[in-house]
N, C-alpha and C positions, 0 to 999 in steps of 0.2 A: 270697040272691043266686042268680041264674040265669045259667048259662053257655050261650051260643048257639054251636052247632057249625056252622062254615062249611066243613067238609071237602069236600063235593061241589063247592061253588063254587071252592074252591082247586084241587082236582084238575082241574076243567074248565078253569080259567084256565091252569094249568101245561101241560095237554095241548094247548090251543090255541096257547100260546106255543111249545111244543116243535115242533108241526107247522110253524109259520112258520119256525122256525130250521132244521128239517130241509129244508124247501123251499129256503131260501136256501143252505144247505150244498150241496145237490145242484146248484144253479145254479153255484156256485163250482167244484165238482169237474168238472162237465160242461164249463164254459168252459176250464179248464186242461187237461183231457184232450184237447180239440180243438186247443189250442195245442201241446201236447206231441206230438200225433200228426202235426202238419204236416210235419216234415222227411222223413217216410217216405211221403208221399202220392203215389200214382200217379194215381188217378182222382178222389179226394175223396169217394168213396162211403162209406167207413168213417167219415171225419170227420163227414160230414153225418148219418150214422145215429146218432151218439152222442147220447143223450138221457137223461132221468131220469123217475122216477115216485115218487110218495109215496103210500103206502097206510097209513093209520093213523099210527103213529109210526115207520114204517120207510121209508127212502129208498133208491132204487137208481139207479145211474148205469151205463150200458152201451150195448151195440149189439146189434141183431138180425142183423147181417151175419154170414154163416156163417164167415168167416175171421177175425173179430175176436179170438177166443180165441187163434188161432195167432199173430197179430201180437203180442198182449200177452205170451204165455208162450213163444212159439217152438214149433217142432215138428220133430222128426227122425223120419222113417219114411215109411210108405206110408199114405195116407189111405183112406177107405172107397171112393173111386172108382179106387183103384189108382195114384194119382199119388205120385211120390216127392218128399219135401221134406227140405231141410236148412235150415230157416228159423230164423235166430237171433231171439231175442225183441227186440221194440221196445216195452217197456212204456210205457203212456200213462195207464191208469186208476189203477193203484196209486200211481205218482208224483204224480198229480193229487190223490189223496186225502191222501197224506203231506204234500204242500205246504200243504194247507189245514187240517190237523189242529189246529194251535194256534188258528187263527182260529175254527174251529168250536167248540172247547172254550170259548173266551172268550165266544162267543155264548150257550152254555148256562149259563155261570157267572152271566150277568146275570139269569137268571130264578130262580136258587136263592137 
């Protein structure tokens, strides 16, 4: 009796499925981050800059706007340009991720 090993095929299939799930998860988090950011919008620049990227089996959701971190985490002090801030946090990224955690885990359970 000969046993045929399909390890590479299985790994490739799991990686391909994982990448699809990560892409879907990033879309979900990005959508909810934009919704959660809405009440604090002044110009809409931050909201429109929220995007995602998937590299291999890693997904990231965020913004390249310079003040995005200050909005998410808050900031008290003087910035690098000498401006004084007492900015309370208005988190939108972490709550968006937490809102979708269970859904994302369920997606991954389907491929296991």
